[in-house]
DOBAGU-549933 format. One record per residue (C-alpha): residue number from 0; residue in three letters; x, y, z. Coordinates in nm, 3 decimals, always signed. Example, Ala and Ser with C-alpha at 12.3 -4.5 7.8 and 13.67 -1.06 7.14 Angstrom:
2
{kolnu = 0 | vomar = ALA | east = +1.230 | north = -0.450 | up = +0.780}
{kolnu = 1 | vomar = SER | east = +1.367 | north = -0.106 | up = +0.714}
end
This chain:
254
{kolnu = 0 | vomar = MET | east = +30.470 | north = +34.309 | up = +20.343}
{kolnu = 1 | vomar = LYS | east = +30.804 | north = +34.216 | up = +20.186}
{kolnu = 2 | vomar = ILE | east = +30.976 | north = +33.879 | up = +20.199}
{kolnu = 3 | vomar = LEU | east = +31.352 | north = +33.828 | up = +20.172}
{kolnu = 4 | vomar = ALA | east = +31.505 | north = +33.484 | up = +20.110}
{kolnu = 5 | vomar = SER | east = +31.875 | north = +33.470 | up = +20.194}
{kolnu = 6 | vomar = ASP | east = +32.141 | north = +33.218 | up = +20.120}
{kolnu = 7 | vomar = PHE | east = +32.326 | north = +33.100 | up = +20.427}
{kolnu = 8 | vomar = ASP | east = +32.696 | north = +33.026 | up = +20.379}
{kolnu = 9 | vomar = ASN | east = +32.909 | north = +33.330 | up = +20.286}
{kolnu = 10 | vomar = THR | east = +32.584 | north = +33.538 | up = +20.276}
{kolnu = 11 | vomar = LEU | east = +32.468 | north = +33.530 | up = +20.638}
{kolnu = 12 | vomar = PHE | east = +32.699 | north = +33.282 | up = +20.800}
{kolnu = 13 | vomar = PHE | east = +33.081 | north = +33.314 | up = +20.771}
{kolnu = 14 | vomar = SER | east = +33.384 | north = +33.139 | up = +20.922}
{kolnu = 15 | vomar = ASP | east = +33.356 | north = +33.374 | up = +21.209}
{kolnu = 16 | vomar = GLY | east = +32.976 | north = +33.333 | up = +21.244}
{kolnu = 17 | vomar = VAL | east = +32.714 | north = +33.585 | up = +21.170}
{kolnu = 18 | vomar = HIS | east = +32.796 | north = +33.961 | up = +21.159}
{kolnu = 19 | vomar = LYS | east = +32.634 | north = +34.194 | up = +21.412}
{kolnu = 20 | vomar = GLU | east = +32.530 | north = +34.444 | up = +21.151}
{kolnu = 21 | vomar = ASP | east = +32.354 | north = +34.184 | up = +20.945}
{kolnu = 22 | vomar = VAL | east = +32.154 | north = +34.059 | up = +21.251}
{kolnu = 23 | vomar = GLU | east = +32.055 | north = +34.411 | up = +21.346}
{kolnu = 24 | vomar = ALA | east = +31.941 | north = +34.480 | up = +20.986}
{kolnu = 25 | vomar = ILE | east = +31.730 | north = +34.158 | up = +20.981}
{kolnu = 26 | vomar = ARG | east = +31.565 | north = +34.252 | up = +21.308}
{kolnu = 27 | vomar = THR | east = +31.481 | north = +34.598 | up = +21.169}
{kolnu = 28 | vomar = PHE | east = +31.337 | north = +34.438 | up = +20.855}
{kolnu = 29 | vomar = GLN | east = +31.115 | north = +34.211 | up = +21.061}
{kolnu = 30 | vomar = LYS | east = +31.004 | north = +34.481 | up = +21.295}
{kolnu = 31 | vomar = GLN | east = +30.865 | north = +34.669 | up = +21.001}
{kolnu = 32 | vomar = GLY | east = +30.634 | north = +34.380 | up = +20.935}
{kolnu = 33 | vomar = ASN | east = +30.848 | north = +34.196 | up = +20.678}
{kolnu = 34 | vomar = LEU | east = +30.950 | north = +33.828 | up = +20.654}
{kolnu = 35 | vomar = PHE | east = +31.305 | north = +33.703 | up = +20.654}
{kolnu = 36 | vomar = GLY | east = +31.411 | north = +33.339 | up = +20.596}
{kolnu = 37 | vomar = LEU | east = +31.677 | north = +33.115 | up = +20.457}
{kolnu = 38 | vomar = CYS | east = +31.717 | north = +32.952 | up = +20.120}
{kolnu = 39 | vomar = THR | east = +32.020 | north = +32.711 | up = +20.150}
{kolnu = 40 | vomar = GLY | east = +32.164 | north = +32.377 | up = +20.049}
{kolnu = 41 | vomar = ARG | east = +32.205 | north = +32.288 | up = +20.417}
{kolnu = 42 | vomar = GLN | east = +31.961 | north = +32.077 | up = +20.631}
{kolnu = 43 | vomar = LEU | east = +31.775 | north = +32.236 | up = +20.915}
{kolnu = 44 | vomar = GLU | east = +32.016 | north = +32.098 | up = +21.171}
{kolnu = 45 | vomar = GLY | east = +32.309 | north = +32.238 | up = +20.977}
{kolnu = 46 | vomar = ILE | east = +32.148 | north = +32.585 | up = +21.016}
{kolnu = 47 | vomar = LYS | east = +32.068 | north = +32.553 | up = +21.386}
{kolnu = 48 | vomar = TYR | east = +32.417 | north = +32.422 | up = +21.463}
{kolnu = 49 | vomar = PRO | east = +32.631 | north = +32.550 | up = +21.187}
{kolnu = 50 | vomar = PHE | east = +32.971 | north = +32.508 | up = +21.354}
{kolnu = 51 | vomar = GLY | east = +33.024 | north = +32.151 | up = +21.240}
{kolnu = 52 | vomar = GLY | east = +32.724 | north = +32.029 | up = +21.434}
{kolnu = 53 | vomar = ASN | east = +32.872 | north = +32.148 | up = +21.764}
{kolnu = 54 | vomar = ARG | east = +32.578 | north = +32.165 | up = +21.998}
{kolnu = 55 | vomar = GLU | east = +32.762 | north = +32.408 | up = +22.229}
{kolnu = 56 | vomar = HIS | east = +32.740 | north = +32.686 | up = +21.972}
{kolnu = 57 | vomar = PRO | east = +32.382 | north = +32.696 | up = +21.829}
{kolnu = 58 | vomar = LEU | east = +32.276 | north = +32.982 | up = +21.605}
{kolnu = 59 | vomar = THR | east = +32.028 | north = +33.174 | up = +21.816}
{kolnu = 60 | vomar = ASP | east = +32.071 | north = +33.532 | up = +21.703}
{kolnu = 61 | vomar = ILE | east = +31.793 | north = +33.536 | up = +21.441}
{kolnu = 62 | vomar = ASP | east = +31.426 | north = +33.439 | up = +21.447}
{kolnu = 63 | vomar = PHE | east = +31.371 | north = +33.304 | up = +21.104}
{kolnu = 64 | vomar = ASP | east = +31.028 | north = +33.319 | up = +20.945}
{kolnu = 65 | vomar = PHE | east = +31.077 | north = +33.024 | up = +20.714}
{kolnu = 66 | vomar = TYR | east = +31.353 | north = +32.772 | up = +20.602}
{kolnu = 67 | vomar = ILE | east = +31.403 | north = +32.655 | up = +20.251}
{kolnu = 68 | vomar = THR | east = +31.655 | north = +32.384 | up = +20.302}
{kolnu = 69 | vomar = LEU | east = +31.842 | north = +32.122 | up = +20.083}
{kolnu = 70 | vomar = SER | east = +31.811 | north = +32.350 | up = +19.782}
{kolnu = 71 | vomar = GLY | east = +31.436 | north = +32.349 | up = +19.798}
{kolnu = 72 | vomar = GLY | east = +31.396 | north = +31.983 | up = +19.877}
{kolnu = 73 | vomar = VAL | east = +31.246 | north = +32.040 | up = +20.222}
{kolnu = 74 | vomar = ILE | east = +31.080 | north = +32.362 | up = +20.338}
{kolnu = 75 | vomar = PHE | east = +30.976 | north = +32.449 | up = +20.693}
{kolnu = 76 | vomar = ASN | east = +30.758 | north = +32.725 | up = +20.841}
{kolnu = 77 | vomar = LYS | east = +30.858 | north = +32.937 | up = +21.135}
{kolnu = 78 | vomar = LYS | east = +30.753 | north = +32.658 | up = +21.372}
{kolnu = 79 | vomar = GLU | east = +30.983 | north = +32.418 | up = +21.186}
{kolnu = 80 | vomar = GLU | east = +30.677 | north = +32.227 | up = +21.048}
{kolnu = 81 | vomar = VAL | east = +30.732 | north = +32.073 | up = +20.702}
{kolnu = 82 | vomar = ILE | east = +30.528 | north = +32.255 | up = +20.434}
{kolnu = 83 | vomar = PHE | east = +30.692 | north = +32.075 | up = +20.136}
{kolnu = 84 | vomar = GLU | east = +30.931 | north = +31.793 | up = +20.075}
{kolnu = 85 | vomar = LYS | east = +31.066 | north = +31.577 | up = +19.792}
{kolnu = 86 | vomar = ASP | east = +31.275 | north = +31.265 | up = +19.834}
{kolnu = 87 | vomar = ILE | east = +31.543 | north = +31.090 | up = +19.627}
{kolnu = 88 | vomar = PRO | east = +31.539 | north = +30.701 | up = +19.593}
{kolnu = 89 | vomar = MET | east = +31.843 | north = +30.547 | up = +19.768}
{kolnu = 90 | vomar = ASN | east = +31.908 | north = +30.326 | up = +19.468}
{kolnu = 91 | vomar = ILE | east = +31.978 | north = +30.641 | up = +19.268}
{kolnu = 92 | vomar = VAL | east = +32.199 | north = +30.779 | up = +19.545}
{kolnu = 93 | vomar = ARG | east = +32.407 | north = +30.457 | up = +19.542}
{kolnu = 94 | vomar = GLU | east = +32.434 | north = +30.449 | up = +19.163}
{kolnu = 95 | vomar = ILE | east = +32.555 | north = +30.811 | up = +19.133}
{kolnu = 96 | vomar = SER | east = +32.800 | north = +30.756 | up = +19.423}
{kolnu = 97 | vomar = LYS | east = +32.984 | north = +30.492 | up = +19.208}
{kolnu = 98 | vomar = ALA | east = +33.021 | north = +30.736 | up = +18.917}
{kolnu = 99 | vomar = ILE | east = +33.157 | north = +31.022 | up = +19.136}
{kolnu = 100 | vomar = PRO | east = +33.403 | north = +30.867 | up = +19.381}
{kolnu = 101 | vomar = VAL | east = +33.466 | north = +31.162 | up = +19.617}
{kolnu = 102 | vomar = HIS | east = +33.353 | north = +31.260 | up = +19.970}
{kolnu = 103 | vomar = MET | east = +32.984 | north = +31.273 | up = +19.988}
{kolnu = 104 | vomar = SER | east = +32.717 | north = +31.344 | up = +20.253}
{kolnu = 105 | vomar = ILE | east = +32.364 | north = +31.196 | up = +20.268}
{kolnu = 106 | vomar = VAL | east = +32.079 | north = +31.363 | up = +20.454}
{kolnu = 107 | vomar = TYR | east = +31.788 | north = +31.170 | up = +20.599}
{kolnu = 108 | vomar = LYS | east = +31.555 | north = +31.350 | up = +20.848}
{kolnu = 109 | vomar = ASP | east = +31.767 | north = +31.507 | up = +21.118}
{kolnu = 110 | vomar = GLU | east = +32.082 | north = +31.301 | up = +21.044}
{kolnu = 111 | vomar = ILE | east = +32.369 | north = +31.343 | up = +20.800}
{kolnu = 112 | vomar = TYR | east = +32.587 | north = +31.055 | up = +20.703}
{kolnu = 113 | vomar = MET | east = +32.945 | north = +31.104 | up = +20.564}
{kolnu = 114 | vomar = TYR | east = +33.079 | north = +30.862 | up = +20.309}
{kolnu = 115 | vomar = ARG | east = +33.449 | north = +30.877 | up = +20.210}
{kolnu = 116 | vomar = PRO | east = +33.492 | north = +31.179 | up = +20.431}
{kolnu = 117 | vomar = GLU | east = +33.814 | north = +31.390 | up = +20.446}
{kolnu = 118 | vomar = ASP | east = +33.695 | north = +31.543 | up = +20.782}
{kolnu = 119 | vomar = LYS | east = +33.531 | north = +31.314 | up = +21.043}
{kolnu = 120 | vomar = SER | east = +33.450 | north = +31.587 | up = +21.290}
{kolnu = 121 | vomar = TRP | east = +33.081 | north = +31.607 | up = +21.202}
{kolnu = 122 | vomar = GLY | east = +32.800 | north = +31.382 | up = +21.094}
{kolnu = 123 | vomar = THR | east = +32.804 | north = +31.002 | up = +21.121}
{kolnu = 124 | vomar = THR | east = +33.077 | north = +30.832 | up = +20.917}
{kolnu = 125 | vomar = ILE | east = +32.984 | north = +30.521 | up = +20.724}
{kolnu = 126 | vomar = ASP | east = +33.205 | north = +30.271 | up = +20.531}
{kolnu = 127 | vomar = SER | east = +32.938 | north = +30.186 | up = +20.279}
{kolnu = 128 | vomar = LEU | east = +32.607 | north = +30.321 | up = +20.158}
{kolnu = 129 | vomar = ASP | east = +32.466 | north = +29.971 | up = +20.214}
{kolnu = 130 | vomar = GLU | east = +32.470 | north = +30.057 | up = +20.587}
{kolnu = 131 | vomar = LEU | east = +32.181 | north = +30.299 | up = +20.529}
{kolnu = 132 | vomar = THR | east = +31.858 | north = +30.112 | up = +20.550}
{kolnu = 133 | vomar = PHE | east = +31.613 | north = +30.387 | up = +20.457}
{kolnu = 134 | vomar = ASN | east = +31.462 | north = +30.379 | up = +20.105}
{kolnu = 135 | vomar = ASP | east = +31.471 | north = +30.749 | up = +20.030}
{kolnu = 136 | vomar = SER | east = +31.713 | north = +31.030 | up = +20.101}
{kolnu = 137 | vomar = ASP | east = +31.618 | north = +31.397 | up = +20.159}
{kolnu = 138 | vomar = ALA | east = +31.923 | north = +31.502 | up = +19.965}
{kolnu = 139 | vomar = PHE | east = +32.291 | north = +31.441 | up = +19.913}
{kolnu = 140 | vomar = SER | east = +32.609 | north = +31.634 | up = +19.827}
{kolnu = 141 | vomar = PHE | east = +32.950 | north = +31.579 | up = +19.681}
{kolnu = 142 | vomar = HIS | east = +33.249 | north = +31.761 | up = +19.837}
{kolnu = 143 | vomar = PHE | east = +33.548 | north = +31.817 | up = +19.612}
{kolnu = 144 | vomar = PRO | east = +33.886 | north = +31.946 | up = +19.740}
{kolnu = 145 | vomar = GLU | east = +33.910 | north = +32.324 | up = +19.779}
{kolnu = 146 | vomar = GLY | east = +33.960 | north = +32.483 | up = +19.433}
{kolnu = 147 | vomar = ASP | east = +33.831 | north = +32.192 | up = +19.228}
{kolnu = 148 | vomar = ILE | east = +33.571 | north = +32.410 | up = +19.067}
{kolnu = 149 | vomar = GLU | east = +33.578 | north = +32.243 | up = +18.727}
{kolnu = 150 | vomar = ASP | east = +33.555 | north = +31.886 | up = +18.867}
{kolnu = 151 | vomar = ALA | east = +33.245 | north = +32.000 | up = +19.068}
{kolnu = 152 | vomar = LYS | east = +33.087 | north = +32.152 | up = +18.756}
{kolnu = 153 | vomar = ASN | east = +33.152 | north = +31.827 | up = +18.561}
{kolnu = 154 | vomar = ALA | east = +32.980 | north = +31.623 | up = +18.839}
{kolnu = 155 | vomar = MET | east = +32.683 | north = +31.858 | up = +18.836}
{kolnu = 156 | vomar = ASP | east = +32.656 | north = +31.834 | up = +18.457}
{kolnu = 157 | vomar = TYR | east = +32.682 | north = +31.455 | up = +18.470}
{kolnu = 158 | vomar = ILE | east = +32.404 | north = +31.422 | up = +18.724}
{kolnu = 159 | vomar = ASN | east = +32.172 | north = +31.667 | up = +18.551}
{kolnu = 160 | vomar = GLU | east = +32.229 | north = +31.489 | up = +18.212}
{kolnu = 161 | vomar = HIS | east = +32.180 | north = +31.129 | up = +18.332}
{kolnu = 162 | vomar = TYR | east = +31.944 | north = +31.161 | up = +18.628}
{kolnu = 163 | vomar = SER | east = +31.713 | north = +31.449 | up = +18.545}
{kolnu = 164 | vomar = ASN | east = +31.410 | north = +31.231 | up = +18.597}
{kolnu = 165 | vomar = THR | east = +31.485 | north = +31.169 | up = +18.963}
{kolnu = 166 | vomar = CYS | east = +31.698 | north = +31.462 | up = +19.096}
{kolnu = 167 | vomar = ALA | east = +31.853 | north = +31.795 | up = +19.033}
{kolnu = 168 | vomar = ALA | east = +32.217 | north = +31.908 | up = +19.101}
{kolnu = 169 | vomar = PHE | east = +32.353 | north = +32.252 | up = +19.176}
{kolnu = 170 | vomar = GLN | east = +32.707 | north = +32.372 | up = +19.209}
{kolnu = 171 | vomar = ASN | east = +32.812 | north = +32.571 | up = +19.512}
{kolnu = 172 | vomar = LYS | east = +33.182 | north = +32.643 | up = +19.449}
{kolnu = 173 | vomar = ASN | east = +33.358 | north = +32.310 | up = +19.512}
{kolnu = 174 | vomar = HIS | east = +33.044 | north = +32.140 | up = +19.637}
{kolnu = 175 | vomar = VAL | east = +32.759 | north = +31.984 | up = +19.442}
{kolnu = 176 | vomar = ASP | east = +32.418 | north = +31.971 | up = +19.619}
{kolnu = 177 | vomar = VAL | east = +32.154 | north = +31.727 | up = +19.487}
{kolnu = 178 | vomar = CYS | east = +31.786 | north = +31.751 | up = +19.565}
{kolnu = 179 | vomar = GLY | east = +31.462 | north = +31.592 | up = +19.441}
{kolnu = 180 | vomar = VAL | east = +31.354 | north = +31.626 | up = +19.082}
{kolnu = 181 | vomar = GLY | east = +31.185 | north = +31.957 | up = +19.015}
{kolnu = 182 | vomar = CYS | east = +31.330 | north = +32.126 | up = +19.318}
{kolnu = 183 | vomar = SER | east = +31.563 | north = +32.424 | up = +19.336}
{kolnu = 184 | vomar = LYS | east = +31.605 | north = +32.733 | up = +19.547}
{kolnu = 185 | vomar = GLY | east = +31.381 | north = +32.901 | up = +19.290}
{kolnu = 186 | vomar = THR | east = +31.091 | north = +32.659 | up = +19.340}
{kolnu = 187 | vomar = GLY | east = +31.158 | north = +32.683 | up = +19.709}
{kolnu = 188 | vomar = ILE | east = +31.088 | north = +33.057 | up = +19.731}
{kolnu = 189 | vomar = ASN | east = +30.781 | north = +33.014 | up = +19.506}
{kolnu = 190 | vomar = HIS | east = +30.633 | north = +32.765 | up = +19.757}
{kolnu = 191 | vomar = VAL | east = +30.702 | north = +33.011 | up = +20.047}
{kolnu = 192 | vomar = VAL | east = +30.551 | north = +33.304 | up = +19.845}
{kolnu = 193 | vomar = ASP | east = +30.233 | north = +33.100 | up = +19.790}
{kolnu = 194 | vomar = TYR | east = +30.233 | north = +32.989 | up = +20.154}
{kolnu = 195 | vomar = PHE | east = +30.239 | north = +33.355 | up = +20.281}
{kolnu = 196 | vomar = ASN | east = +30.043 | north = +33.491 | up = +19.985}
{kolnu = 197 | vomar = ILE | east = +30.304 | north = +33.757 | up = +19.906}
{kolnu = 198 | vomar = ASN | east = +30.269 | north = +33.989 | up = +19.606}
{kolnu = 199 | vomar = GLU | east = +30.545 | north = +33.908 | up = +19.348}
{kolnu = 200 | vomar = ASN | east = +30.659 | north = +34.269 | up = +19.351}
{kolnu = 201 | vomar = ASP | east = +30.753 | north = +34.234 | up = +19.721}
{kolnu = 202 | vomar = VAL | east = +30.979 | north = +33.922 | up = +19.683}
{kolnu = 203 | vomar = TYR | east = +31.350 | north = +33.961 | up = +19.729}
{kolnu = 204 | vomar = GLY | east = +31.641 | north = +33.714 | up = +19.719}
{kolnu = 205 | vomar = ILE | east = +32.014 | north = +33.723 | up = +19.794}
{kolnu = 206 | vomar = GLY | east = +32.298 | north = +33.482 | up = +19.731}
{kolnu = 207 | vomar = ASP | east = +32.661 | north = +33.446 | up = +19.646}
{kolnu = 208 | vomar = SER | east = +32.719 | north = +33.132 | up = +19.430}
{kolnu = 209 | vomar = TRP | east = +32.601 | north = +32.944 | up = +19.123}
{kolnu = 210 | vomar = ASN | east = +32.336 | north = +32.744 | up = +19.314}
{kolnu = 211 | vomar = ASP | east = +32.165 | north = +33.075 | up = +19.396}
{kolnu = 212 | vomar = LEU | east = +32.092 | north = +33.144 | up = +19.029}
{kolnu = 213 | vomar = PRO | east = +31.749 | north = +32.977 | up = +19.036}
{kolnu = 214 | vomar = LEU | east = +31.666 | north = +33.194 | up = +19.338}
{kolnu = 215 | vomar = LEU | east = +31.756 | north = +33.517 | up = +19.161}
{kolnu = 216 | vomar = ASP | east = +31.562 | north = +33.396 | up = +18.856}
{kolnu = 217 | vomar = SER | east = +31.248 | north = +33.342 | up = +19.061}
{kolnu = 218 | vomar = VAL | east = +31.238 | north = +33.670 | up = +19.261}
{kolnu = 219 | vomar = LYS | east = +31.133 | north = +34.009 | up = +19.147}
{kolnu = 220 | vomar = HIS | east = +31.442 | north = +34.174 | up = +19.309}
{kolnu = 221 | vomar = GLY | east = +31.772 | north = +33.984 | up = +19.322}
{kolnu = 222 | vomar = TYR | east = +32.086 | north = +34.083 | up = +19.515}
{kolnu = 223 | vomar = THR | east = +32.439 | north = +33.940 | up = +19.508}
{kolnu = 224 | vomar = PHE | east = +32.779 | north = +34.048 | up = +19.631}
{kolnu = 225 | vomar = THR | east = +33.090 | north = +34.212 | up = +19.502}
{kolnu = 226 | vomar = TYR | east = +33.274 | north = +33.871 | up = +19.561}
{kolnu = 227 | vomar = ALA | east = +33.017 | north = +33.665 | up = +19.368}
{kolnu = 228 | vomar = PRO | east = +33.069 | north = +33.508 | up = +19.029}
{kolnu = 229 | vomar = ASN | east = +32.996 | north = +33.725 | up = +18.726}
{kolnu = 230 | vomar = GLU | east = +32.697 | north = +33.504 | up = +18.633}
{kolnu = 231 | vomar = LEU | east = +32.520 | north = +33.625 | up = +18.956}
{kolnu = 232 | vomar = LYS | east = +32.626 | north = +33.989 | up = +18.908}
{kolnu = 233 | vomar = ASP | east = +32.476 | north = +33.976 | up = +18.559}
{kolnu = 234 | vomar = LYS | east = +32.149 | north = +33.826 | up = +18.697}
{kolnu = 235 | vomar = ALA | east = +32.112 | north = +34.043 | up = +19.010}
{kolnu = 236 | vomar = GLU | east = +31.933 | north = +34.372 | up = +19.027}
{kolnu = 237 | vomar = ARG | east = +32.189 | north = +34.511 | up = +19.276}
{kolnu = 238 | vomar = VAL | east = +32.543 | north = +34.413 | up = +19.377}
{kolnu = 239 | vomar = VAL | east = +32.618 | north = +34.490 | up = +19.745}
{kolnu = 240 | vomar = GLY | east = +32.896 | north = +34.449 | up = +19.998}
{kolnu = 241 | vomar = SER | east = +32.688 | north = +34.276 | up = +20.266}
{kolnu = 242 | vomar = LEU | east = +32.351 | north = +34.148 | up = +20.363}
{kolnu = 243 | vomar = SER | east = +32.284 | north = +34.454 | up = +20.584}
{kolnu = 244 | vomar = GLU | east = +32.357 | north = +34.678 | up = +20.281}
{kolnu = 245 | vomar = ALA | east = +32.101 | north = +34.488 | up = +20.078}
{kolnu = 246 | vomar = ILE | east = +31.837 | north = +34.512 | up = +20.351}
{kolnu = 247 | vomar = GLN | east = +31.907 | north = +34.893 | up = +20.391}
{kolnu = 248 | vomar = ASP | east = +31.850 | north = +34.923 | up = +20.012}
{kolnu = 249 | vomar = ILE | east = +31.521 | north = +34.727 | up = +20.028}
{kolnu = 250 | vomar = LEU | east = +31.396 | north = +34.944 | up = +20.315}
{kolnu = 251 | vomar = LYS | east = +31.479 | north = +35.264 | up = +20.125}
{kolnu = 252 | vomar = GLU | east = +31.190 | north = +35.178 | up = +19.884}
{kolnu = 253 | vomar = ASP | east = +30.939 | north = +35.242 | up = +20.164}
end
């Protein structure tokens, strides 16, 4: 039995939704007794309702076998039961927010709170982090304007330099996703592999951005795309044009 952990945005899900050929390839992969799941910076609700939280357009095309969410901070099995989670103290979230004064989102359970948002079409907008009464956050993210890649990288570096004892930050283009200390997409797939007792030679991963590097580091067989940064192309075993192409390549090995 093989297992494939896939990034979500710009790997499986695009601005026009999921692509038919990818869905068909996933179903073929699973019908042959393999496992397919996600490894993403999104929360579970953001996967189920990816169009800005619009409940009229849920993602129902794929039956996932597992969900590695929030960059490895919370992991669910097929039944959406938590099999791993790691929180971040809210006092740390508030402290970091003062040092990086841009749009941020804070995730707690099934809710997402938007602070200093540019777009108020999704999540619950708050005027101050003091409005949040919970003691720990599942994860949080900073959202820089489109193209501000260097500013996002500097924010990631700042968090990892000054707060490495409480959290871990990963860059996804102009976004910075922050999860609990010791977590990453790499540790996430390791938890899932242990959960399903998969042989390390049968573990595959695919992603398109820098936050997927820990995933590619942790799997035996890593895939990325022709449009991915060079760092991922150097790390990956194969460079492909689509998720369906990667799955076809994996199934060839049988």
